[in-house]
Each structure stands twice: as structure tokens, then as C-alpha cells.
N, C-alpha and C positions, 0 to 999 in steps of 0.2 A: 605511545612508547612501544619499540621493538622488544620481545621476550626474550630473556636472557637465557641462553642454552643450559641444559641441566649438566651437573659435574659430570654426570655419567659419561653424557655424549661429548664433553670437553676431553675427557680421559682420553675417550677412542679416537677422537679427533687428532689428539696428539701423538698417541701411538702410530696412526696411518701417516701423519705428516713426517715423523721422524723416520719411519721405514721410507716413505717415498723421497725424501732428502738422501736417506744412506743410499738406494739403491741408484737415484741419480748420480750422486757423487762416483759411485762404484762403476756405474756404466761410462761415465766420462773418462774416468781414468783407465778403464780397459780399452774404450775406444781409442784413446791416446797412444796405449800400450800396443794395440793392434796395427795402426797406423805406423809407429815407430819400426815395429817388427817387420812390417811388409817393406818399408823402406830400407831397412837395414839388410834383411835376408835376400829381398828379390831384385829392387832397383839397384841397390847399391852394388850388390854382387853382380848383376848381370851388367852393369856399366864396366864393373873391372875386369870381367872376362871378356867383353866384347873384342878387345883388341887383340887377345890369344885366339879367339875363335875366327877372326876375320883373317888372321895370319895363317892359322890351319887350312883356311879353305883356299888360300891364295898359294900354298905351297902343297896343298894336296897330301899333307903329310898322313891325314886318317880319314876315314870316312865317317859320316854321322852315326852318332851314338844314340840309341833310344834315351829319351829323358833329356838328354843336352839341348840348349838352345839351336835353334836353326838359323843359319847364315846364308841370306840371299843376296845375289849382286845383280845391278842394274835390271835387266828384262826379267829375272828371277821375281823381282819383289812385285806381289799382286797390285792391281790398279788401286785398290782403295788406300794404299800405303804410300803411293808414289808422291802425293802431295804434303806428306808430313815433313817438317823440318828436322834438321838434327837436334838429337836430343832423346829422352825417354818419353813415351807414349803409352798410355794404356788404351786398348780397343776391344769392343766386343764385337765378335763375329759368330752369329747364331748364337749356339749354346757355349761357344768358347770365350775365354777372357785372355786376351795376349798382351804381354809388355813387349814393347816394340822400342830398340835403340837403333838411330839413324845416325850414320856416318859417311862421310865424303873423305875419300883419301886415293892418294894414286890416280886421280882421274875417274875413279869408280864410285857408285854409290852404293852403300852395304846398308842391310837391314838385319838387325840380329833379334830374332823372333822367339820368346819364351812362351810356353802354353802354361798359364797360372790357373787354369780351370779347377783344378783340383783343390789348389789352396784356397779359392774363391768359394768353391762348394764347402770346405770345411770351416772357412769364416762365416758363411751363413748359416750353418748348423751351431756355431759358436753364439752368433747373435739370437738365434732361435733359443737356445739354452739359457742365454743370459735373459730373454724376456720372460721365458716360464719361470726361471729363478726368482725375478723382480716381481711377477704376478703371484708367484706361491708366498713370497716374504709379506706381500700386501695381504693376501689372505690370511696367513698366519698372524700379522700384526693386527686384523680386525678380529679375529678370533680370540687371541691374546689379551687384546685392549677389552672387548667385551667381557671377557672372562673377570678380568681384573677389577673392570669398573663395577661388575656386580659384586665382588667381593669387598671392593673398597666402599662402595655407595651403600650396600645394603644396611649398615648400621644406620648410616644417617637418614636413608628413607624411612627405616622403623620409627627413628627418633622423631623425624616430621610428622609421620602418620601419628605417632603417639600425643604429640603437641596438638595437632589438630584435633584429634579426638579426646583430648583432654585427660590421658592417662598415662602421663610420663611415668608414674610412680610404680606401673608394671612393666617397664621396658628392661629387657635382659642387657641392653647396653650400659646399664647402670652399675654391672659387676666389672665391666672391662676396665683394663689399666691404662688404655691407651688415650690418644686426644678425644675418640669418641666418647668414651667413658667420662672424662673431665667434663665435656659439653655436656652430657645427658644429667650429671650430678648436678652442674650448674643450673640446667633448665628444670629440674625437678626442684631443686631448692628455691628458685626464684617463681615457680609457679605455685608451691606450696605457701609461699609468703603471700603471693597475691592472693588465693584463695582465702586466707585467714584474714587478710585486710578487707575483702569483699565480704567476707562472713560479719566481721565486726561493724563495718559500716552499715550492712542490711540489718543486724541486730539492734544497731545504736538507733538508727532512723524508725524501724520498728518500735522499740521499746520507749523511745520520746514520743512518738504519735500517741501509743497508748497511755503514758503516763499523762500526757496533757488533756487526755477528754475528760477525766474526771473534773479537775479544776475549772476547764472550759464550762462544763455542763453546769457547775456551780456559780459561774458569773453570768451564765443565761438566765438561771432561775432567779438569783438575786436582782438582776435588772428587771425582771418580769415584775417581782414584789415590789421593788421600789416605784415601778411605773405605775402600779395600782394603789400604793399606798399615798402618793404624792401626786394625785388628780389635782388637789387645791394648789400645786405649786407648778404652775404651768411654764414657770422660768427654768426648771430643773429637767422637764422632760427632754428638750434637746440634748442634753448631756447624757441622761438614762440611754435614751436612743442610740446614741454615738457608742455606748459601752455594749449595748445589746448586738448593734451591728457589726463591733469591731471583733467580739467574742464568737460571733457566727463565722464571720469571714475567718478567723483563726482556725475554728474548728473544722471548716472546708479544707483550708490549707494542710491541717494535720492529717485529715483523711487522703488527702491528694500525696502527702509524703509518705503515708503508709502505703499507698499503691506504687509509688516509685520504689520502694523497698523490693517488690517483687518485680518477676521477668516478665517481659512485654508477653511471653507465650500465655502466661496465666492471667491475662486481663482482658475484659471485654474491651472490644473496639467498635461501639455503635456508631451511627452515622449523626453528627451533630451540626445544626443550622448554626453558622459562625456570626451571623449579623446580632442575633439575640445574645450570645456569650460576650459580643465586643461591648455590646451596649452596658452589660452587668457590669463589667470590670471597669468601662469609663466611669460609671455611678459611682462605683468603690473608690476611685481614685480622685473624685472631684474635692472632696473636704481638703487634700492636699494643696490646693490651689487658693484656698480661702486668703484674701489680701494680697494675692499678687495679680498684675493685670496680665493674664495669661488665659487665652480661650483653648479649651478642649473640645475638640471636634471629630465627628465620625463621618468619612465619606465611604459610600458603597458602590464602587464603580461596578461590580458583578456580585450578584448574591452567590453565595459559596458554602459549601459544606464539607466537611472532613471527618474520617475516621478518628475514634480515640475516646478515651474517658474525659468528659467536659471538666472533671476537677484538675486534671493534668494539663489541658489546653489553656484553662483560666490561670494556672501557675505562670505558664510561658508568656501568654499575653499581657496578664497582670503586672509582671515584674518590668516588662519593656516600658508599658504605660507609666508604671510607678516611677520609674528611673527618670521618664522624660518630665514629669510633673515634678520630680523633687528638685531636679537640677535646670530648671527653667524658672527663670526669675521674672521675665517678660516676653511677649510676644504670642506663640501658639505651639500647641502639642496637637498634632493631626495623626488620626489612625484612619488608614485607608485597606480597605478589603477589595481585593482582586479575585481573580479567577482561582489563582493556585498560591496567593501572597496576602500576609498581612504585614501592613508596612508601618512602621511607628517614626514619627520625626517629629523634631523640635526644634525651637530656635534659642536652646542653651547655648552655652560655651562649647559644648562638644567634647569629645575625646581628647587628650593630650596626644600628640604624636608619637611619644615615647612608649606608650602602652597598648596602641592601638593593635598591634600584631599579637599582644597577649590579654586582651579585654576579657575573654572568656574563659581565662584560667582562675583559678581559685586563689581568693586573696589578693585579687589585681582590681584595684578600683580606678575608676575614670572621674573620681570625684577630688582629684588633686589638681584640677585645674585652678588657676587665680582667680578669684571672684566667685567660687563654688561654695556656698554654705551647705557643706553635705559632709558626712562623716560615714560614708558607704564602707561596708565590711568587705565589699570585693566577692562576695557570694551570689548575689543576685543574678548576673549574668551567667555564671557557672552553673547555676541551678537550670537557667534558661536552656543552656546548651544541653544539659543531662536530660531533661524533660524532652527536648526534641529528638533526641537519641533514642529517648523511649518509645515516642511516638513515630517515629521514623521521618521526622521532619529534619529541617536544616535551618539555622539561624546565622546572618552575617551582619556584618557592619559595612555598610555602603559609603563611599564618599559623596559630602554634601557641602560641597564649595568650604567657605571660610568659617562658618559659624553653624552651630548645631549639630545633631547626630541623626543618624538615619539606620534604623535597624529592619530587617525583612527576614520575615519568618515564611518558609517555604513548604507547603503541605501536599503530599501527593493526593492521587485522585482515589487511591485505594488504600487500604490498611496494610501494615506491614507484613512482610511473609510469615505464616504461620500464626498469626493473631485471628482470633475469633470475633465476629461482628454479628 
């Protein structure tokens, strides 16, 4: 995509264009005026006075006067003018510019010659002056446009820099009363509201994660006590183990959410082997398929490793696998590991067309398709996208025929810029 010109450059270009158009119109008008003046004062006057000059020559009423047109007859006419037809002609002879009227009367051929060299010289000086004036106008327009652009654009440039550096509140434009001041105050209010929202979200995530740790620890301890005391009840051991496993997974997720409330620059990005991580998440999701004729498979096309906290990677991968298992009633759920991709596809009813473009938005659920027995909250895929943004990954919904869905996680070969590993 072509880069749009800056506002300052567009102002300067507009000034230059306006000046060029004005100069061009002025030059055309002046050119038309000069030609009209030449025709009126020179050619027309010469034609009107030609008859009198010829009569004076025939009658020898007076001799030639300096500055008057010269009348030549028959053999007196120079060879270069003898081939000219009757009418007005303009000739350049050496450094002289001559206007010549040719007439034939009383059996003779007359040439009335007027030397217009001085007029042509003045005309040349006029055009040179006009060209210099036009060039001066363009230079002045450039200087004026640049100065005006700097003056007009400076507040906007300061505002853009302040927004980029997250210091709108320090901008002097906040005290301005013009449109720039209105824009600066609107941006300051919007940025303040956004910062407050982000702080509330971070505090909420951190507080919830912190407060859930204690009850989860109690649940884990209680499950271990129950497992020790009910050794004589083997029928209850699977249920106790399920409670313990769920509490452990929840504790891991709580820790990951606590990481998610921190900026990526403050997180460690170790190099993680993805095959083992995928196997762990698949094992966690297998209980969701109990009683369903669904096969959950892992295909490793190319062993791969990625940089990032494994807890956050587990949230991204686990949510996709969990959704696929939850909304697939028959067939298979396949997780494929490639060099830079983790692909999760299923044979469920897929994502309704009306929500595909917004599927990664908060509170947008794909469980509204007919026949899907799900009550999705619409947060799972939104969390996946947020985690991917934290990791420097991308997630996308890819087309998969008429049935099922296919999600692709793309991870880079290195950690995000500025992250430690």
C-alpha cells in the first residue's frame, strides 16, 4: 500500500500548485495581451499607413524620415522579399525583426518595411521579467508554504508524538482553544479512560487469580486426604482423582492468567518443546469425549519449539482443543504440529457463517449452530487471541469445507522483541 503524504507536504504542494496555476493563467493572459498589442499597434498601424507611404513615395512629396517605415518599389525590394505574396509578413534578418507589407498597384510591386527590432527586444525583456517573476512567486510560495505548514502542523506533530509516547497529559496543546486543542483534549480523555480500563482489567485478573489460589489449595489438600482415607473404596478413587486433576489444572490456569495481567516485557520466554505440551493438553481434554464416538489424535509432522511461558501456551492450545472436543459429537479431533504451526481441526458442525468474522471477539460464541449442545460463554477464543498477542503468535480460523472447523496457531522462530529468554 502506498504511503500517504504528510499533511505538511500536502499543504506545501497545494501552495505550489496554486502559485503555478496563477502564474500560468497570468502568463497566458499577458501573452494574449502582448500579441493583441502587437497586432493593434504594429501590424494594423502598418497596414493602415501603407497606402499613404506608397503615395508619398510615388509623389516624392517628402524624403524618408528616421523611424518611419521604409517603402521599396520593384527592383529596390531585396531578393529575400520578392517571393512574398501580398499581405503582412514578419521576417528575421540577422539581428533585426522586420514587419513587411507587400502590395501591388499601378503595375508596380511595393514593399513597406518597418523595423520592429526594438519592440522585439522590449518584448524579450518583458518575457524574461515575467519568467523571473514567476520563478520568484514559486520560491516565495515554497517558503511561505513551508513556514505555514510548520506553524500549522507543529501542534499536530506534537500531539502525534505525545500519543505515541503515551504522554498526552503533558501536551501544551491541551490549553489551545482551536481545533487542535479540542482534538488534544478528546485524545487525553480517551487515553485516560483506556488506561483506567486496562488498570481495572489487570487488577481484576490479578486479584481473582490471587484469591482463587487459597480455595484451590484447599481442594487439592482435601482430595489428597480423601484419597488416603478411602483406600478401601476403590470405586471412589477415579472421582477423587478427577477432582485433584481438575483442581491442579485450574491452579495452573490461574497462574497463567496472573501472567497474562503482566506486560510481555516482564515475562520470561524460555524455549519450549511443543510436542510434550500438546500431549499434556490432549490428555487433559480426553475426559470431555467420554461417551462420544470421537477420536482425539496428535500428528507431529515436524518437531517444533517455541519461545514463551508454557502456562500461556497451554491456555492457547488447550482452549482450542477443549472447544473442538466439546462441540464435536462424532468423528475426530486432530491436532497437527508443523514447523511454525499448531493446527486444531474437528468434524463438528463448525462455526456459523454469521459469526465467523467476529469469532475472536469477546462474548461471541460459535455454539449457536443447530444441533450443538454447548453453552459457550464466548470468552474462550477471545482469551486465545489475547494470549497469542502476548506471545507474539497469531490465531486464525481457516476454511474447512462444509463441516467442522480448523484453527491455526502460528508461532515465530524467536521470542517477541524486547522479551527475555
